C-alpha positions in Angstrom: -10.7 -55.2 22.2 -12.1 -53.9 19.0 -10.1 -56.5 17.2 -9.1 -59.9 18.2 -5.5 -60.1 19.4 -4.7 -62.8 17.0 -5.8 -60.6 14.1 -3.5 -57.8 15.2 -0.6 -60.1 15.8 -1.0 -61.7 12.4 0.0 -58.4 10.8 3.6 -58.5 9.8 4.3 -54.7 9.9 2.7 -52.5 12.4 2.9 -48.7 12.5 2.8 -47.4 16.1 2.9 -43.7 15.2 0.2 -42.3 12.9 -2.7 -40.0 13.4 -6.3 -39.7 12.2 -7.8 -36.2 11.8 -11.4 -37.0 12.7 -14.5 -34.7 12.5 -14.9 -34.9 16.3 -11.4 -33.5 16.7 -11.9 -30.7 14.2 -15.2 -29.8 15.9 -13.5 -29.8 19.3 -10.8 -27.4 18.1 -13.5 -25.0 16.9 -15.5 -25.2 20.1 -12.5 -24.8 22.3 -11.1 -22.0 20.1 -7.8 -23.8 19.5 -6.1 -22.6 16.3 -4.0 -25.6 15.2 -1.9 -23.7 12.6 -1.1 -20.9 15.0 -0.2 -23.2 17.9 1.8 -25.7 15.8 3.2 -23.4 13.1 2.0 -26.1 10.8 -1.3 -26.6 9.0 -3.6 -29.4 10.1 -3.2 -32.1 7.4 -6.1 -33.5 5.5 -7.0 -37.1 6.4 -9.4 -39.8 5.2 -9.5 -43.5 6.0 -9.4 -44.3 2.3 -6.2 -42.3 1.8 -4.6 -43.8 4.8 -5.4 -47.3 3.6 -3.9 -46.5 0.2 -0.7 -45.2 2.0 -0.5 -48.4 4.1 -0.7 -50.6 1.0 2.0 -48.6 -0.8 4.2 -48.7 2.3 3.8 -52.4 3.1 2.1 -51.6 6.4 -0.4 -54.2 7.5 -1.8 -52.6 10.7 -1.8 -49.1 12.1 -2.3 -47.9 15.7 -3.9 -44.5 15.4 -3.8 -41.7 17.9 -5.3 -38.2 18.2 -3.5 -35.4 16.4 -2.0 -32.3 17.9 -2.7 -29.8 19.4 -3.7 -32.0 22.4 -7.2 -31.6 23.9 -7.9 -32.0 27.6 -11.6 -31.2 27.7 -13.3 -34.4 29.0 -16.4 -34.2 26.8 -14.4 -33.6 23.7 -12.0 -36.4 24.6 -14.9 -38.8 25.0 -16.4 -37.9 21.6 -13.0 -38.4 19.9 -12.3 -41.8 21.5 -15.8 -43.0 20.5 -15.2 -41.9 16.9 -11.9 -43.7 16.9 -13.6 -46.8 18.1 -16.2 -46.6 15.4 -13.5 -46.2 12.8 -11.7 -49.2 14.0 -14.9 -51.3 14.0 -15.2 -50.4 10.3 -11.6 -51.6 9.6 -10.8 -54.1 12.3 -8.0 -55.7 10.4 -6.3 -52.4 9.5 -6.8 -50.0 12.4 -6.5 -50.0 16.2 -6.3 -46.9 18.4 -4.9 -45.6 21.6 -7.2 -43.5 23.7 -6.7 -39.8 24.5 -7.0 -39.0 28.2 -8.0 -35.6 29.6 -4.7 -35.0 31.4 -4.0 -33.5 33.8 -7.4 -34.1 35.3 -6.8 -37.2 37.4 -10.3 -38.4 38.1 -11.6 -37.9 34.5 -8.4 -39.5 33.1 -8.9 -42.6 35.1 -12.5 -42.8 34.2 -11.8 -42.3 30.5 -9.0 -44.9 30.6 -11.3 -47.7 31.8 -14.1 -46.6 29.5 -11.8 -46.5 26.5 -10.0 -49.8 27.1 -12.9 -51.8 28.5 -15.8 -50.4 26.4 -14.2 -49.1 23.3 -11.3 -51.5 22.7 -8.4 -49.0 23.0 -5.1 -50.7 22.8 -3.5 -48.3 25.2 -3.3 -44.5 25.7 -1.6 -41.5 24.2 -0.2 -38.9 26.5 1.2 -35.4 25.9 4.7 -34.6 27.0 3.0 -31.8 29.0 -0.6 -31.1 29.6 -1.3 -27.5 30.5 2.2 -27.3 31.8 2.1 -30.5 33.9 4.8 -32.8 32.7 5.0 -36.6 32.7 6.7 -37.6 35.9 4.9 -35.0 37.9 3.7 -36.6 41.2 0.1 -35.4 40.6 -0.2 -37.8 37.6 0.9 -40.8 39.7 -2.7 -42.0 40.5 -3.4 -42.2 36.7 -0.2 -44.2 36.0 -1.0 -46.5 38.9 -4.2 -47.5 37.2 -2.5 -47.8 33.8 0.1 -50.0 35.4 -2.5 -52.4 36.7 -3.3 -53.3 33.0 0.3 -53.2 31.7 -0.8 -50.4 29.4 0.9 -49.2 26.3 1.6 -45.5 26.8 2.5 -43.6 23.6 4.2 -40.2 24.3 3.6 -37.4 21.9 5.2 -33.9 22.2 3.3 -30.8 23.1 4.7 -27.3 23.1 5.8 -25.9 26.4 3.5 -23.3 27.8 6.0 -20.4 27.6 8.1 -20.2 24.5 10.0 -17.5 22.6 7.6 -17.4 19.6 8.4 -14.1 18.0 11.4 -13.6 15.6 12.7 -17.1 16.3 12.0 -20.0 13.9 12.0 -22.6 16.6 9.1 -20.7 18.3 7.1 -20.7 15.1 7.4 -24.2 13.8 7.0 -26.7 16.7 8.2 -29.7 14.8 11.6 -28.2 14.1 12.9 -28.0 17.7 10.2 -27.7 20.4 8.7 -31.1 19.7 11.8 -33.2 20.3 12.9 -30.8 23.1 9.6 -31.2 25.0 9.6 -35.0 24.5 13.1 -35.1 25.9 12.2 -32.9 28.8 9.2 -35.1 29.7 11.2 -38.4 29.4 14.0 -37.0 31.6 11.4 -36.0 34.1 9.9 -39.5 34.1 13.3 -41.0 34.6 14.4 -38.5 37.3 11.2 -39.0 39.3 11.4 -42.8 39.2 8.1 -43.3 37.4 9.4 -46.3 35.5 10.5 -48.0 38.8 7.2 -47.1 40.5 5.1 -48.5 37.6 7.3 -51.2 36.1 4.6 -52.8 33.9 3.9 -49.6 31.8 5.1 -49.8 28.2 6.2 -46.3 27.3 6.9 -45.5 23.6 9.1 -42.5 23.0 8.6 -40.9 19.5 10.8 -39.6 16.8 13.9 -41.9 17.1 14.2 -40.9 20.8 14.1 -37.2 20.1 17.2 -35.7 21.9 17.7 -38.5 24.3 20.7 -40.1 22.4 22.5 -36.8 22.7 21.6 -36.5 26.4 22.7 -40.0 27.4 26.1 -39.2 29.0 25.2 -35.8 30.3 21.9 -37.0 31.9 23.6 -40.0 33.5 26.4 -37.9 34.9 24.0 -35.2 36.2 21.6 -37.7 37.8 24.6 -39.2 39.7 25.8 -35.8 40.8 22.4 -34.7 41.9 21.8 -37.9 43.8 25.2 -37.5 45.5 24.1 -34.0 46.6 20.8 -35.4 47.9 18.9 -33.3 45.4 17.2 -36.3 43.9 16.8 -40.0 44.5 19.4 -42.3 42.9 18.3 -43.4 39.4 20.1 -45.9 37.1 19.8 -43.9 33.9 20.8 -46.7 31.5 18.6 -49.4 33.2 15.6 -47.0 33.1 16.1 -46.0 29.4 16.5 -49.7 28.6 12.8 -50.2 29.6 11.5 -47.7 27.0 10.3 -48.5 23.5 11.2 -46.1 20.7 9.5 -45.5 17.4 11.2 -44.6 14.1 9.0 -41.7 13.1 11.1 -38.8 11.7 14.3 -39.4 9.8 16.0 -42.6 10.9 18.4 -42.6 8.0 21.3 -41.9 7.5 22.3 -41.0 11.1 19.4 -41.1 13.6 19.0 -44.9 13.7 22.6 -45.3 14.7 22.2 -42.6 17.3 19.1 -44.4 18.7 20.9 -47.7 19.0 23.4 -46.1 21.3 20.7 -45.9 24.0 17.9 -48.3 22.9 17.9 -52.0 23.1 17.3 -53.4 19.6 14.4 -55.3 21.0 12.6 -52.0 21.9 12.6 -50.3 18.5 9.4 -50.2 16.5 8.1 -48.7 13.3 6.5 -45.2 13.3 5.6 -43.1 10.2 3.9 -39.9 11.5 1.4 -40.1 8.6 -0.4 -37.8 7.6 1.8 -35.1 9.2 4.6 -36.5 7.0 3.0 -36.8 3.5 2.7 -40.3 2.0 5.3 -39.7 -0.7 7.8 -38.5 1.8 7.2 -41.4 4.1 7.5 -43.8 1.2 10.9 -42.3 0.2 12.2 -42.5 3.8 10.9 -46.0 4.4 12.6 -47.2 1.2 15.9 -46.1 2.6 15.2 -47.6 6.0 14.0 -50.9 4.6 17.3 -51.2 2.7 19.3 -50.5 5.8 17.4 -53.0 8.0 17.7 -55.6 5.3 21.5 -55.1 5.1 21.7 -55.4 8.9 19.3 -58.4 9.0 17.0 -56.5 11.3 13.8 -56.3 9.2 12.0 -59.1 11.1 13.1 -57.8 14.5 12.1 -54.1 14.0 9.0 -54.6 11.9 7.6 -57.9 13.3 9.1 -59.4 16.4 9.3 -56.2 18.5 5.8 -55.2 17.6 4.4 -58.6 18.7 6.4 -58.5 21.9 5.0 -55.0 22.7 1.4 -56.1 22.0 1.8 -59.2 24.1 2.2 -61.8 21.4 
């Protein structure tokens, strides 16, 4: 590890959903001719380590687990450079930053190689995976060899949305600004695919983190459970216990947990599996601070502060 486990676990409040916009990432976008603003409908935010540390101090966050920004990159050479720069950043600030590695999904061989390099050589705390990579969704059987290797190390797997390959982008707002609808939609699509294909049962030691207060999963709870049962009865899929499977997932609070989404999330998530996420710097510091103030007050009223901010994080990280 790039930081001693004891140092991470000594932190009281850990942010599991935040991004660093590194020079290697910006360079890769240029080389690969990926226009972030066009693809996301949202400008790439500015980021510096110093500004992030100031934000953490203002928000009462002791430690942040960083991941690559979006759009996702699957080029193996670019991914290696980004992971190495993440590792260097975390060596500079070992008591403040850790990172999860990017893998060049859907390339199986390169992803497995990068996983072992990033975790064993660079100190990555886990991996970040896109909801879909070049149209290959989580739960697709071709990705099973990668998850088999991740499962051997009981890996943390942070899911992050990626736009579907084919979208109605003209004259419809949801096709212009991905964060409005397509991000939660594609996250939900990927997680339902994971559940339907039995990935959690096949690889029970993986620790999946679903972003953005569960995206649309709280709404899908009854419908998905009923549909899974019906499809299994028709021999169109293997039987899956929807509620047991969802109960194995972790969920971060990035987005707008108050006033309604946190209550919606608790309808499907075990309280032991909810962790802090801010989505900084995509959500500006002043906005996160305002949202977190409301959430802090709600958790305090429910006597859940220690559980959500401290106990669950330590459990997820193996403390």
